C-alpha positions as a Python dict, from the first residue, in 0.01 Angstrom:
ca = {
    (1, 'G'): (0, 0, 0),
    (2, 'L'): (-197, 85, 321),
    (3, 'I'): (-264, -217, 555),
    (4, 'T'): (-628, -196, 673),
    (5, 'P'): (-672, -329, 1060),
    (6, 'Q'): (-909, -567, 886),
    (7, 'L'): (-623, -724, 689),
    (8, 'A'): (-393, -700, 945),
    (9, 'R'): (-653, -925, 1136),
    (10, 'R'): (-697, -1192, 887),
    (11, 'A'): (-298, -1227, 841),
    (12, 'L'): (-288, -1292, 1206),
    (13, 'Q'): (-557, -1497, 1181),
    (14, 'R'): (-369, -1746, 934),
    (15, 'L'): (-102, -1721, 1154),
    (16, 'L'): (-276, -1769, 1464),
    (17, 'P'): (-602, -1958, 1393),
    (18, 'S'): (-672, -2040, 1745),
    (19, 'L'): (-715, -1721, 1860),
    (20, 'R'): (-1105, -1607, 1890),
    (21, 'E'): (-1236, -1337, 1677),
    (22, 'E'): (-1193, -1089, 2036),
    (23, 'Q'): (-843, -1209, 2098),
    (24, 'L'): (-778, -1128, 1730),
    (25, 'V'): (-919, -755, 1760),
    (26, 'G'): (-708, -676, 2066),
    (27, 'L'): (-397, -822, 1932),
    (28, 'T'): (-432, -629, 1592),
    (29, 'Q'): (-471, -307, 1776),
    (30, 'A'): (-203, -368, 2035),
    (31, 'L'): (23, -421, 1722),
    (32, 'F'): (-109, -146, 1455),
    (33, 'G'): (-344, 52, 1584),
    (34, 'N'): (-671, 194, 1490),
    (35, 'D'): (-585, 317, 1176),
    (36, 'P'): (-452, 201, 824),
    (37, 'V'): (-68, 182, 843),
    (38, 'E'): (151, 160, 584),
    (39, 'L'): (364, -196, 511),
    (40, 'S'): (685, -92, 638),
    (41, 'T'): (516, 14, 924),
    (42, 'A'): (320, -330, 982),
    (43, 'L'): (691, -521, 938),
    (44, 'H'): (862, -306, 1161),
    (45, 'Q'): (573, -369, 1413),
    (46, 'L'): (629, -766, 1397),
    (47, 'A'): (999, -700, 1338),
    (48, 'L'): (1040, -580, 1678),
    (49, 'F'): (934, -969, 1805),
    (50, 'A'): (1221, -1136, 1594),
    (51, 'D'): (1617, -1150, 1663),
    (52, 'K'): (1848, -945, 1540),
    (53, 'P'): (2096, -1141, 1316),
    (54, 'R'): (2413, -1256, 1445),
    (55, 'F'): (2703, -1124, 1237),
    (56, 'S'): (3023, -1328, 1194),
    (57, 'E'): (3265, -1068, 1142),
    (58, 'P'): (3310, -715, 1397),
    (59, 'W'): (3322, -503, 1140),
    (60, 'M'): (2948, -609, 976),
    (61, 'Q'): (2733, -432, 1264),
    (62, 'P'): (2888, -115, 1236),
    (63, 'A'): (2912, -94, 848),
    (64, 'L'): (2523, -179, 825),
    (65, 'Q'): (2441, 86, 1031),
    (66, 'R'): (2651, 334, 847),
    (67, 'L'): (2449, 207, 545),
    (68, 'A'): (2156, 290, 690),
    (69, 'V'): (2238, 672, 743),
    (70, 'L'): (2314, 655, 403),
    (71, 'V'): (1962, 519, 284),
    (72, 'Q'): (1772, 764, 518),
    (73, 'K'): (1970, 1046, 385),
    (74, 'S'): (1914, 888, 4),
    (75, 'Y'): (1537, 774, 43),
    (76, 'G'): (1410, 955, 361),
    (77, 'P'): (1184, 1117, 479),
    (78, 'P'): (1189, 938, 826),
    (79, 'P'): (1117, 678, 935),
    (80, 'L'): (1415, 489, 870),
    (81, 'H'): (1207, 132, 807),
    (82, 'A'): (978, 345, 531),
    (83, 'A'): (1340, 424, 379),
    (84, 'L'): (1440, 108, 378),
    (85, 'M'): (1112, -5, 195),
    (86, 'R'): (1187, 220, -109),
    (87, 'F'): (1545, 98, -95),
    (88, 'F'): (1510, -227, -139),
    (89, 'R'): (1256, -139, -387),
    (90, 'R'): (1518, 36, -563),
    (91, 'L'): (1741, -298, -532),
    (92, 'D'): (1483, -516, -627),
    (93, 'S'): (1528, -415, -1020),
    (94, 'N'): (1334, -740, -1160),
    (95, 'R'): (1052, -678, -929),
    (96, 'N'): (995, -1042, -815),
    (97, 'D'): (1035, -874, -379),
    (98, 'L'): (1373, -1025, -329),
    (99, 'V'): (1712, -898, -403),
    (100, 'S'): (1972, -1124, -532),
    (101, 'Q'): (2332, -1086, -423),
    (102, 'D'): (2424, -899, -762),
    (103, 'E'): (2183, -676, -697),
    (104, 'F'): (2232, -613, -351),
    (105, 'V'): (2630, -526, -467),
    (106, 'A'): (2495, -336, -753),
    (107, 'G'): (2281, -123, -509),
    (108, 'I'): (2524, -58, -226),
    (109, 'Q'): (2760, 73, -495),
    (110, 'K'): (2520, 313, -602),
    (111, 'L'): (2438, 455, -270),
    (112, 'L'): (2785, 506, -202),
    (113, 'Q'): (2816, 664, -545),
    (114, 'M'): (2529, 911, -452),
    (115, 'Q'): (2674, 1012, -117),
    (116, 'Q'): (3068, 1019, -250),
    (117, 'G'): (3082, 1375, -267),
    (118, 'Q'): (2988, 1399, 88),
    (119, 'L'): (3159, 1091, 246),
    (120, 'I'): (3479, 1261, 66),
    (121, 'L'): (3426, 1597, 276),
    (122, 'Q'): (3337, 1460, 596),
    (123, 'Q'): (3577, 1145, 612),
    (124, 'Q'): (3365, 983, 763),
    (125, 'H'): (3308, 648, 583),
    (126, 'Q'): (3553, 458, 391),
    (127, 'S'): (3440, 229, 87),
    (128, 'F'): (3335, -138, 80),
    (129, 'S'): (3500, -422, -133),
    (130, 'P'): (3252, -616, -366),
    (131, 'G'): (3408, -920, -184),
    (132, 'Q'): (3295, -697, 107),
    (133, 'L'): (2954, -606, 2),
    (134, 'M'): (2921, -999, -92),
    (135, 'R'): (3000, -1120, 308),
    (136, 'L'): (2726, -851, 385),
    (137, 'F'): (2469, -966, 187),
    (138, 'D'): (2554, -1357, 299),
    (139, 'A'): (2532, -1186, 663),
    (140, 'V'): (2178, -1028, 586),
    (141, 'D'): (2047, -1345, 419),
    (142, 'G'): (1920, -1537, 725),
    (143, 'N'): (1769, -1848, 589),
    (144, 'R'): (2022, -1902, 359),
    (145, 'T'): (1832, -1895, 18),
    (146, 'G'): (2074, -1671, -188),
    (147, 'T'): (1825, -1365, -194),
    (148, 'I'): (1710, -1149, 85),
    (149, 'C'): (1323, -1026, 143),
    (150, 'F'): (1261, -711, 330),
    (151, 'L'): (1218, -880, 663),
    (152, 'E'): (1561, -969, 670),
    (153, 'L'): (1673, -623, 529),
    (154, 'L'): (1461, -479, 799),
    (155, 'L'): (1609, -744, 1061),
    (156, 'A'): (1950, -622, 999),
    (157, 'M'): (1925, -257, 898),
    (158, 'D'): (1624, -135, 1078),
    (159, 'E'): (1606, 69, 1392),
    (160, 'R'): (1480, -155, 1725),
    (161, 'T'): (1230, 85, 1904),
    (162, 'Q'): (1054, -57, 2241),
    (163, 'R'): (799, -351, 2170),
    (164, 'P'): (413, -273, 2223),
    (165, 'V'): (273, -415, 2504),
    (166, 'L'): (48, -719, 2362),
    (167, 'P'): (-265, -802, 2550),
    (168, 'E'): (-242, -1109, 2773),
    (169, 'F'): (-522, -1392, 2693),
    (170, 'P'): (-666, -1639, 2966),
    (171, 'A'): (-431, -1936, 3030),
    (172, 'L'): (-544, -2266, 3157),
    (173, 'E'): (-365, -2449, 3414),
    (174, 'G'): (-367, -2764, 3602),
    (175, 'A'): (-466, -3119, 3485),
    (176, 'V'): (-664, -3036, 3193),
    (177, 'P'): (-357, -2922, 2951),
    (178, 'S'): (-148, -3147, 3114),
    (179, 'M'): (-394, -3423, 2997),
    (180, 'L'): (-426, -3279, 2650),
    (181, 'Y'): (-28, -3238, 2646),
    (182, 'V'): (25, -3625, 2716),
    (183, 'H'): (-240, -3777, 2522),
    (184, 'K'): (-218, -3543, 2261),
    (185, 'A'): (-127, -3841, 1990),
    (186, 'A'): (-513, -3945, 2094),
    (187, 'V'): (-676, -3627, 2117),
    (188, 'L'): (-544, -3538, 1768),
    (189, 'Q'): (-642, -3858, 1616),
    (190, 'A'): (-1022, -3846, 1738),
    (191, 'C'): (-1042, -3471, 1599),
    (192, 'R'): (-975, -3591, 1227),
    (193, 'T'): (-1187, -3874, 1296),
    (194, 'M'): (-1441, -3603, 1382),
    (195, 'D'): (-1320, -3424, 1111),
    (196, 'T'): (-1511, -3590, 786),
    (197, 'L'): (-1468, -3292, 573),
    (198, 'E'): (-1128, -3256, 689),
    (199, 'T'): (-1165, -2909, 703),
    (200, 'G'): (-877, -2897, 993),
    (201, 'C'): (-1158, -2764, 1249),
    (202, 'I'): (-1428, -2914, 1470),
    (203, 'T'): (-1661, -2764, 1696),
    (204, 'V'): (-1605, -2597, 2055),
    (205, 'P'): (-1868, -2845, 2161),
    (206, 'D'): (-1738, -3146, 2016),
    (207, 'F'): (-1385, -3058, 2129),
    (208, 'L'): (-1510, -3023, 2501),
    (209, 'A'): (-1706, -3332, 2457),
    (210, 'L'): (-1418, -3500, 2361),
    (211, 'V'): (-1198, -3398, 2651),
    (212, 'E'): (-1483, -3481, 2906),
    (213, 'A'): (-1453, -3823, 2751),
    (214, 'L'): (-1060, -3873, 2742),
    (215, 'A'): (-1079, -3757, 3129),
    (216, 'E'): (-1329, -4039, 3221),
    (217, 'V'): (-1096, -4311, 3031),
    (218, 'V'): (-795, -4161, 3239),
    (219, 'G'): (-988, -4196, 3567),
    (220, 'R'): (-1007, -3795, 3590),
    (221, 'P'): (-1328, -3681, 3532),
    (222, 'L'): (-1378, -3325, 3454),
    (223, 'T'): (-1555, -3107, 3718),
    (224, 'A'): (-1814, -2836, 3650),
    (225, 'A'): (-1500, -2556, 3720),
    (226, 'S'): (-1259, -2727, 3489),
    (227, 'R'): (-1501, -2769, 3198),
    (228, 'A'): (-1595, -2401, 3230),
    (229, 'A'): (-1261, -2294, 3254),
    (230, 'L'): (-1167, -2466, 2928),
    (231, 'A'): (-1472, -2356, 2790),
    (232, 'K'): (-1366, -1972, 2882),
    (233, 'V'): (-1012, -2065, 2730),
    (234, 'L'): (-1170, -2202, 2393),
    (235, 'G'): (-1432, -1967, 2288),
    (236, 'G'): (-1808, -1993, 2216),
    (237, 'N'): (-1953, -2212, 1961),
    (238, 'E'): (-1702, -2105, 1677),
    (239, 'D'): (-1500, -2385, 1474),
    (240, 'L'): (-1168, -2463, 1642),
    (241, 'A'): (-858, -2528, 1449),
    (242, 'Y'): (-770, -2817, 1661),
    (243, 'M'): (-416, -2887, 1555),
    (244, 'E'): (-314, -2565, 1628),
    (245, 'A'): (-511, -2544, 1973),
    (246, 'L'): (-361, -2851, 2089),
    (247, 'G'): (-23, -2722, 1956),
    (248, 'T'): (-66, -2415, 2242),
    (249, 'F'): (-56, -2696, 2524),
    (250, 'E'): (232, -2684, 2696),
    (251, 'V'): (389, -2817, 3050),
    (252, 'S'): (605, -2584, 3218),
    (253, 'A'): (733, -2656, 3633),
    (254, 'C'): (783, -2351, 3840),
    (255, 'G'): (921, -2375, 4225),
    (256, 'E'): (1231, -2530, 4343),
    (257, 'A'): (1389, -2862, 4193),
    (258, 'W'): (1207, -3185, 4300),
    (259, 'H'): (1409, -3449, 4467),
    (260, 'W'): (1341, -3792, 4545),
    (261, 'P'): (1137, -3817, 4927),
    (262, 'N'): (1450, -3988, 5066),
    (263, 'D'): (1681, -3781, 4923),
}
């Protein structure tokens, strides 16, 4: 089926609940554009930000590349990720959206049989033993569950095109994120106390008031500029998923290595 921009935005909101609506819109447009896309296209775009699997034996990567060529020939037209989706659905004989080792081995063997005449004539590919196909399955099964999902197949066999350029969101620097990072446990406990309905959210004004109170306690009152910068990052009066929001604050160092003054 097709993935509409609205559906993609809702999915990204579940994945990144601390993003504001305008940020979600920008991210959705950067990843998927403004028109509905096929599911395989959406997953292809997301997979570009994941690492390719590492294979334990040198023959595995070339073998998967050869199999991808056969999948394209048998389940085309392009793009490859669409052909892989059609191939995955053929492999998934019990329609549970997962492929077992038996389904994988049987499906690859059938794929090779479909192309056997061309392969014999061209003499470009050699066949695979059942043992090799089982080892290929284990290599594709990145999370070691004994089954592979479509995303795992995609990561192992799809073409790696250029990643889309993602929008940059405003980042907060200085004492405020450092304070939130250091006192994260206390802030989280306070947020939970304020969250009487246990929704996982409090309002942005309440969170701002909490940060102002913390700054007073630690002896570093917020300046008007710091408060305005924090309010801009958090956005409006929307509810804030505080656990996810606190997880976005981190401390990093730049510049030369620090030394004790007497060194």
